[in-house]
C-alpha positions in Angstrom: 15.3 18.4 115.7 15.3 21.5 117.6 18.1 23.1 119.6 16.5 22.0 123.0 15.9 18.3 122.0 19.1 18.1 120.3 20.9 19.3 123.5 18.7 17.0 125.6 19.5 14.0 123.5 23.2 14.6 123.9 23.1 15.1 127.7 20.9 12.2 128.4 23.3 10.1 126.3 26.3 11.5 128.3 24.7 10.8 131.8 23.7 7.2 130.8 27.2 6.1 130.7 27.6 5.8 134.6 24.9 4.1 137.0 23.5 7.1 139.4 24.5 6.8 143.2 21.8 6.0 145.7 22.6 9.1 147.5 25.1 11.9 147.4 26.8 13.8 150.2 27.1 17.5 150.5 30.1 18.5 152.3 30.4 22.1 153.6 31.7 23.9 156.7 28.5 23.4 158.2 29.2 19.7 158.0 28.1 16.5 155.8 24.4 16.4 154.4 23.3 12.9 153.0 20.7 13.6 150.2 18.9 10.5 148.6 18.8 10.2 145.0 15.5 8.7 143.4 14.4 8.3 139.7 11.9 10.3 138.1 8.9 9.0 135.8 11.4 8.7 132.9 13.8 6.7 135.1 16.4 9.7 135.4 18.2 10.4 138.7 17.1 13.3 140.6 17.2 14.6 144.0 15.1 17.0 146.3 16.0 20.6 146.1 15.1 21.6 149.4 17.8 19.7 151.7 20.3 20.4 148.9 19.6 24.2 149.0 19.5 24.0 152.9 22.9 22.1 152.9 24.5 25.0 150.5 23.0 27.8 152.6 20.9 29.0 149.6 17.0 29.6 149.1 14.3 28.3 146.9 10.9 29.6 146.2 8.0 28.6 143.9 6.2 31.2 141.5 4.3 30.9 138.3 5.5 27.5 137.4 8.9 28.4 138.3 11.2 27.1 140.9 13.8 29.9 141.9 16.9 28.7 143.4 19.8 30.9 144.9 23.2 29.2 145.8 26.1 31.1 146.3 24.4 34.4 145.4 24.0 32.9 141.9 20.0 32.7 140.9 18.7 29.8 138.8 15.0 29.7 137.5 13.9 26.1 136.9 11.0 25.7 134.6 8.7 23.0 136.4 8.0 20.1 134.3 10.8 20.9 131.6 14.3 20.0 131.2 15.3 23.7 131.3 16.2 26.7 133.6 17.3 30.4 133.0 20.7 31.5 134.1 21.4 35.1 133.6 18.2 35.4 131.3 19.6 32.6 129.1 17.7 29.4 128.7 20.0 26.4 129.6 19.0 22.8 128.8 19.2 19.8 131.4 19.2 16.1 130.9 15.8 15.4 132.4 12.8 17.6 133.7 12.7 19.3 136.8 9.6 18.0 138.7 7.3 18.9 141.4 6.1 16.0 143.6 3.9 16.8 146.8 5.2 20.5 146.8 8.8 19.3 146.6 10.9 20.4 143.9 13.3 17.7 142.5 16.2 18.5 140.4 18.2 16.3 138.0 21.4 14.8 139.5 23.3 16.6 136.7 22.6 19.9 138.3 25.0 18.8 141.3 27.2 16.6 139.3 28.0 19.0 136.3 25.9 22.5 136.4 27.4 23.6 140.0 30.9 22.4 139.5 31.1 23.9 136.1 29.5 27.1 136.7 30.8 27.8 140.2 34.2 25.7 139.9 35.9 28.3 142.2 33.8 27.1 144.9 32.3 23.6 144.4 33.8 20.4 143.0 32.1 17.1 142.6 33.9 13.8 143.4 31.9 11.4 141.3 33.7 8.5 142.5 32.3 9.1 146.2 29.2 10.9 145.1 30.1 13.8 147.0 29.7 17.7 146.3 32.4 19.7 148.2 32.3 23.4 148.8 35.6 25.0 149.5 34.5 28.4 150.9 37.8 29.1 152.6 39.5 29.0 149.0 36.7 31.0 147.3 36.9 33.8 150.0 40.6 34.0 150.0 40.7 34.2 146.3 38.0 36.8 146.0 39.7 38.9 148.8 43.3 38.9 147.3 42.5 38.4 143.4 45.7 36.7 143.3 44.2 33.7 141.3 41.8 35.5 139.1 43.0 35.4 135.6 41.3 38.7 134.7 43.6 40.5 137.0 46.4 39.9 134.5 45.1 42.1 131.7 44.3 45.7 131.3 40.6 46.5 130.7 39.4 46.9 127.1 40.5 44.0 125.4 38.0 42.6 122.8 38.1 39.2 121.1 35.9 37.8 118.4 34.7 34.1 118.8 33.4 32.4 115.5 31.4 29.3 115.8 32.0 27.6 112.3 29.1 26.6 109.9 25.4 27.0 111.1 21.9 27.3 109.7 21.6 25.4 106.3 25.3 24.7 106.6 25.7 21.7 109.0 29.7 21.4 108.4 30.8 17.8 108.4 28.1 15.1 109.5 29.7 14.0 112.6 30.1 10.4 111.8 30.7 9.4 115.3 28.8 12.4 117.0 25.4 11.3 118.9 22.6 11.2 116.6 21.4 14.4 115.1 24.6 16.2 116.0 26.6 17.9 113.3 29.7 20.1 113.4 27.8 23.3 113.6 26.3 22.1 116.9 29.6 21.3 118.5 31.5 24.5 117.3 28.4 26.7 118.6 28.5 24.9 122.2 32.3 25.4 122.6 32.0 29.0 121.4 29.4 29.8 123.9 31.8 28.2 126.5 34.6 29.9 125.4 32.6 33.3 125.5 31.7 32.7 129.0 35.4 31.8 129.9 37.0 34.8 128.3 34.2 37.3 130.0 35.3 35.6 133.4 38.9 36.6 132.5 37.8 40.2 131.8 37.7 40.0 128.2 34.9 41.4 126.2 33.6 38.9 123.5 31.8 39.5 120.1 30.0 36.4 118.6 29.5 35.8 114.9 26.6 33.7 115.9 24.9 32.5 119.1 22.1 30.7 117.5 21.8 28.0 114.6 22.2 30.5 111.9 24.2 30.8 108.6 26.8 33.8 108.5 28.5 34.3 105.1 32.2 33.3 105.4 33.4 36.7 104.1 31.3 38.4 106.7 32.6 36.8 109.7 36.0 38.2 110.0 34.4 41.7 109.8 33.2 41.2 113.3 36.9 41.8 114.4 37.2 45.3 113.3 39.0 48.4 114.7 38.1 47.7 118.4 38.9 44.0 118.3 42.2 42.4 119.3 41.8 38.8 117.9 39.6 36.5 116.0 39.0 32.7 116.8 37.2 30.5 114.3 36.2 27.0 115.6 35.9 23.9 113.7 35.7 20.1 113.6 37.7 18.1 111.3 37.0 14.9 109.3 38.2 12.6 106.4 36.5 11.4 103.4 35.7 7.6 103.5 38.8 5.4 102.6 40.7 2.6 104.1 41.9 3.5 107.6 40.0 7.0 107.8 38.6 6.4 111.2 42.1 6.1 112.6 43.2 9.7 112.3 42.7 11.9 115.2 44.1 15.1 116.9 44.0 18.8 117.0 45.7 21.7 114.9 45.5 25.4 114.7 45.9 27.6 111.6 46.8 30.9 110.6 46.3 32.6 107.2 49.4 32.0 105.0 50.1 29.5 101.9 49.6 26.2 102.7 52.7 24.2 103.3 51.5 20.6 102.9 48.6 18.9 101.0 46.9 18.0 104.2 46.6 21.6 105.0 45.3 22.2 101.6 42.6 19.8 102.1 41.4 21.2 105.4 41.3 24.9 103.9 39.5 23.4 101.0 36.8 21.4 103.2 36.1 24.4 105.3 36.0 26.9 102.1 33.3 25.0 100.5 30.9 26.3 103.1 30.5 29.0 100.6 28.1 26.9 98.3 25.4 27.6 100.8 25.6 31.3 100.8 23.4 32.8 97.8 25.4 33.6 95.0 28.3 31.8 96.6 31.5 31.5 94.3 34.2 29.5 95.9 36.6 29.7 93.0 36.2 33.5 93.0 36.8 33.6 96.8 40.0 31.7 96.4 41.3 34.3 94.0 40.8 36.8 96.9 42.7 34.5 99.2 45.8 34.4 97.1 45.9 38.2 97.1 45.3 38.5 100.8 47.9 36.0 101.9 50.5 37.8 99.9 49.4 41.2 101.4 49.5 39.2 105.0 53.0 37.9 104.4 54.2 41.9 104.8 51.8 42.7 107.4 52.7 42.2 111.1 49.5 40.3 112.0 51.1 37.2 110.3 53.7 36.9 113.1 51.0 37.7 115.7 48.7 35.0 114.4 51.5 32.5 114.2 52.2 33.4 118.1 48.7 33.2 119.0 48.3 29.8 117.2 51.2 28.6 119.1 49.7 29.2 122.4 46.1 28.0 121.5 47.8 24.7 120.3 50.0 24.4 123.5 47.2 24.9 125.6 45.0 22.2 124.0 48.0 19.9 124.3 47.4 20.1 128.0 43.8 18.7 127.9 43.1 17.1 124.6 43.1 13.4 124.6 44.2 13.2 120.9 47.6 13.9 119.5 48.8 17.3 119.0 49.3 17.9 115.1 50.8 21.1 115.3 50.5 24.8 114.3 49.8 24.9 110.4 49.0 27.7 107.7 46.5 27.4 104.8 44.1 29.8 103.0 41.1 29.9 104.8 38.3 32.1 103.6 36.9 32.9 107.1 40.4 34.3 108.2 40.7 36.7 105.3 38.6 39.8 106.6 39.8 39.7 110.0 42.2 42.7 110.0 43.6 41.5 113.4 45.7 38.4 114.5 43.4 35.5 113.5 43.4 31.7 113.9 41.1 28.8 113.1 41.1 25.7 115.5 40.3 22.3 114.2 39.4 20.8 117.4 39.4 17.2 116.6 38.1 14.5 114.1 34.2 13.7 113.9 35.3 10.6 111.9 37.4 9.2 115.0 35.4 7.7 117.6 37.8 8.9 120.3 37.7 12.6 119.2 34.2 12.4 118.8 33.5 11.4 122.3 35.7 13.9 123.6 34.2 16.7 121.5 30.6 15.8 122.2 31.3 15.6 126.0 30.4 18.5 128.4 33.6 18.0 130.1 35.6 18.0 126.7 34.0 21.1 125.7 34.7 23.0 129.0 38.3 21.9 128.7 38.7 22.9 125.2 37.1 26.5 126.0 39.1 26.9 129.2 42.3 26.2 127.5 41.8 28.5 124.4 40.7 31.5 126.9 43.9 30.7 129.0 45.9 30.9 125.8 44.1 34.2 124.8 44.9 35.8 128.1 48.5 34.4 127.7 48.8 36.1 124.4 47.1 39.6 125.4 49.6 39.4 128.4 52.4 39.0 126.2 51.1 42.0 124.0 50.9 44.4 126.8 54.5 43.6 127.9 55.6 44.1 124.7 53.8 47.4 124.1 54.5 48.7 127.5 58.4 48.1 126.9 58.3 49.9 123.6 56.4 52.9 125.4 59.0 53.1 128.1 61.8 52.9 125.6 60.0 55.6 123.6 60.0 58.0 126.9 63.6 57.1 127.9 64.8 58.1 124.5 63.3 61.4 124.5 
């Protein structure tokens, strides 16, 4: 199944959970506007774009098979007849097609209920219970005038973080027992990684991605993306258990840094992730593990060990504020993917695909966004702490002269 078909199927499955409203209300400073919700030929909920755009003070025009919509100075290009749109020249997938009927463009309800609140959350929120899209223009203007509530103002410019979406290509990761049909670990890690990239950029942090598509990157090469001009390395994964009695009961999230494993379970997780080397040409897991033993000992004398542990703690604490599963704590183990990152590096196991509750959360749009935002906040907190420490060291050095 292609990436577009996969995302379409996932989004459709998620939207099918709730019955659509008969109409939505758009509340702005210009008043309330009621817009009827209809069903398209495939039975998916949709609403006419012109009254929506008018209510939000935007614009719409048709050109060469595309509907170009501008809302809050953000441009969206919808491909007519397809469940897709372009945002900043990147193709995004919708749960149902954008249609044209009697010169009127109809957008999926998902655009109002999910896309706008997620992409422009500082300005719009969607009240699902009352089917109401609310514009808070006053808060938006105040935030952008003062800059007080923008996280990016907390950091100096120049920070770079590498985000690694685990597995990919011929390496599917774990099969995702309770994920929607066709979805594997590699799909979830990529979706969260792309969201994390966007969240970090919004906070003023530059991002390098080990992969942005469904492709295989060698484990030993991933850490190399975090080189001299990189501050941190984050690798995203999904946990699982082999089939045995009660294996579907285990759930929760945990964050690892590179050191000798303290528990059998930590060793199990590292072994499971390191087995991905078998998908690489000439991959030799046993030889790679020998390299880990050497690097672990080296890192124990290295400041990055302490910094990685602190980063893991902040990431774990952040996830604890949003994740629906239990906090399994910060752990350490010998992950191949972390060995070549010569900067503080952590690996995040975001939940268990073998647990129905964790899998449902990880496959949901809201869950993925919560995870990405919480990790981004943790990164900003870590970098802020680092700036304060280095500033204090610099100040003490100057005073001693």
